[in-house]
C-alpha positions in Angstrom: 0.3 -0.1 0.1 1.1 3.5 -0.8 0.7 6.8 1.4 -1.5 7.9 -1.7 -4.0 5.2 -0.9 -3.9 6.3 2.8 -3.9 10.1 2.8 -6.8 12.4 3.4 -7.6 14.5 0.3 -9.8 16.8 2.1 -7.3 19.2 3.5 -6.9 23.0 3.7 -3.8 24.9 2.9 -2.8 28.6 4.0 0.0 30.7 2.9 2.5 32.8 4.8 1.2 36.3 4.4 -2.3 34.9 5.6 -4.0 36.7 8.7 -3.8 34.5 11.8 -7.3 35.5 12.9 -8.6 34.5 9.3 -6.6 31.3 9.7 -7.8 30.4 12.9 -11.3 30.9 12.2 -10.7 28.8 8.8 -9.2 26.0 10.7 -12.3 26.0 13.0 -15.0 26.0 10.4 -13.3 23.1 8.5 -12.5 21.4 11.9 -8.5 20.8 11.0 -6.3 21.0 13.6 -3.1 21.2 11.5 -2.5 22.4 7.8 0.3 22.7 5.6 1.8 26.2 4.5 2.3 26.6 0.8 3.7 29.0 -1.7 1.8 30.3 -4.9 2.3 26.9 -6.5 0.9 25.0 -3.7 4.7 23.7 -2.8 5.0 22.8 1.0 7.2 25.5 2.5 6.0 25.0 6.2 3.5 23.5 8.8 1.2 25.1 11.4 -1.0 23.6 14.4 -4.1 25.2 16.0 -1.7 25.4 19.0 0.7 27.6 16.9 -1.9 29.9 16.0 -3.5 30.2 19.4 -0.1 31.3 20.8 0.3 33.6 18.1 -2.8 34.9 18.5 -1.9 35.4 22.2 1.3 36.9 21.6 -0.2 39.5 19.3 1.6 38.0 16.2 -0.2 39.1 13.0 0.7 36.3 9.8 1.3 32.7 9.2 5.1 33.2 8.5 5.1 34.5 12.3 4.5 31.1 13.8 4.6 28.4 11.1 7.3 25.9 11.1 9.4 25.7 8.0 9.7 22.8 6.0 13.3 21.8 7.1 11.7 21.0 10.3 8.4 19.5 9.1 8.3 15.7 8.8 6.5 15.0 5.4 6.3 11.9 3.1 5.5 11.3 -0.4 2.6 10.2 -2.3 4.3 7.1 -3.6 6.1 6.3 -0.4 5.0 2.7 1.2 2.2 3.5 3.5 4.5 2.0 6.3 6.7 4.9 6.3 4.1 7.3 7.0 3.0 5.1 10.0 6.7 5.0 11.1 7.5 8.7 10.9 4.1 9.5 12.9 5.1 6.8 15.4 8.8 7.8 16.1 8.2 11.7 16.1 5.0 11.5 17.8 2.7 13.7 15.3 -1.0 13.7 14.9 -0.8 14.6 11.1 1.8 14.6 8.2 1.9 16.4 4.9 2.1 14.7 1.6 3.7 16.1 -1.3 4.2 14.7 -4.9 7.5 14.8 -6.6 7.5 18.7 -7.5 6.8 19.3 -3.4 3.4 20.0 -4.0 0.9 19.4 -1.1 -1.4 16.4 -2.5 -2.9 15.2 1.2 -2.3 14.9 4.6 -1.9 11.7 6.6 -3.7 12.0 10.0 -3.6 9.3 12.8 -7.1 8.7 12.1 -6.3 7.7 8.7 -3.8 5.3 9.9 -6.0 3.7 12.4 -8.7 3.4 9.9 -6.5 1.5 7.5 -4.9 -0.6 10.0 -8.2 -1.8 11.4 -9.2 -3.1 7.6 -5.8 -4.7 7.7 -6.2 -6.2 11.2 -7.6 -9.7 10.0 -4.8 -10.2 7.3 -2.7 -13.1 7.7 0.9 -12.1 8.2 2.2 -14.2 5.4 0.3 -11.9 2.6 2.6 -8.9 4.2 5.5 -11.2 3.6 4.5 -12.3 0.2 4.2 -8.7 -0.5 7.6 -8.0 0.8 9.1 -10.9 -1.3 7.9 -9.4 -4.5 9.6 -6.2 -3.7 12.8 -7.8 -3.1 13.8 -8.7 -6.2 16.2 -11.9 -6.8 15.4 -13.0 -3.0 13.4 -16.4 -2.8 11.1 -17.3 -0.4 13.4 -19.9 1.9 15.9 -16.8 2.0 13.1 -14.6 3.5 11.9 -17.1 5.7 15.7 -18.0 7.0 16.4 -14.0 7.4 13.3 -13.8 9.4 14.0 -16.8 11.8 17.9 -15.3 12.3 16.1 -11.7 13.2 13.8 -13.3 15.5 16.4 -15.5 17.4 18.3 -12.2 17.9 15.7 -10.3 19.3 14.0 -12.9 21.5 17.1 -15.4 22.0 14.5 -18.2 21.5 15.7 -21.1 18.7 13.5 -20.6 15.7 13.8 -22.4 12.6 12.7 -21.0 9.0 10.0 -23.7 9.2 8.7 -22.4 12.4 8.6 -19.0 11.3 6.8 -19.7 8.2 4.0 -21.7 10.3 3.7 -18.6 12.6 3.0 -16.3 10.2 0.6 -18.4 8.3 -1.5 -18.9 11.5 -1.2 -15.2 12.8 -3.2 -12.2 11.8 -1.7 -8.7 11.4 -3.2 -7.8 14.7 -2.1 -10.7 16.5 1.6 -10.1 15.1 1.2 -6.3 16.4 0.3 -7.5 20.0 3.1 -10.4 19.7 6.0 -8.0 18.8 4.9 -5.3 21.4 3.2 -2.6 19.4 3.1 -1.5 15.6 6.5 0.7 15.7 8.4 -2.6 16.5 6.5 -4.8 14.0 7.5 -2.6 11.4 10.9 -2.0 12.4 11.3 -5.8 12.5 10.3 -6.0 9.0 12.8 -3.4 7.9 15.5 -5.6 9.8 14.6 -8.7 8.1 14.8 -6.9 4.6 18.3 -5.3 5.5 19.6 -8.7 6.6 18.3 -11.0 3.8 19.5 -8.2 1.3 23.4 -8.5 3.4 23.0 -12.3 3.0 22.5 -12.0 -0.7 25.2 -9.4 -1.3 27.9 -11.6 0.8 26.8 -14.8 -1.3 27.4 -12.8 -4.2 30.9 -11.9 -3.5 31.9 -15.2 -2.7 
């Protein structure tokens, strides 16, 4: 799944020179607590939250540019990024929403915590092996057996338990995504584990090629 399949396309944008009072009213009317700041070509240049606006009004600041977070400080993802990247970014940086841009940095959506929860709830009953099948398809040149062996190695390193590739395959065929999240201690740890497996299987493949 890609970010663009999960993102909210019903969003608002503001510009740096807009009046904070007007922006406050707009955010209240549209029930948006965060919004991208864009230039005249709709490219992302910053980000504001309702807390930023409230603080600005309290301090008698006048315009969005007086309170906005500049782009370099804003966590954002691209529309064609894997959806899991948005999940990891939101979890790691503890933000409630993330702007989504295209290849030209034009804002095309926003991923909110609600979108993540909604998407995950629909995936909750999917068998874990389906996720690994998709991962295997992305890892060109890696066989299913190699992926299972790497998965078993990562599991042994993380848990200290003796797990074979066959054990691991049986486990993911019997488990749902929701059960896997619970067993690994949370969504972030689940995806971190997937990344570790991907990195290991690629490293082992490279090492084999050098022999």
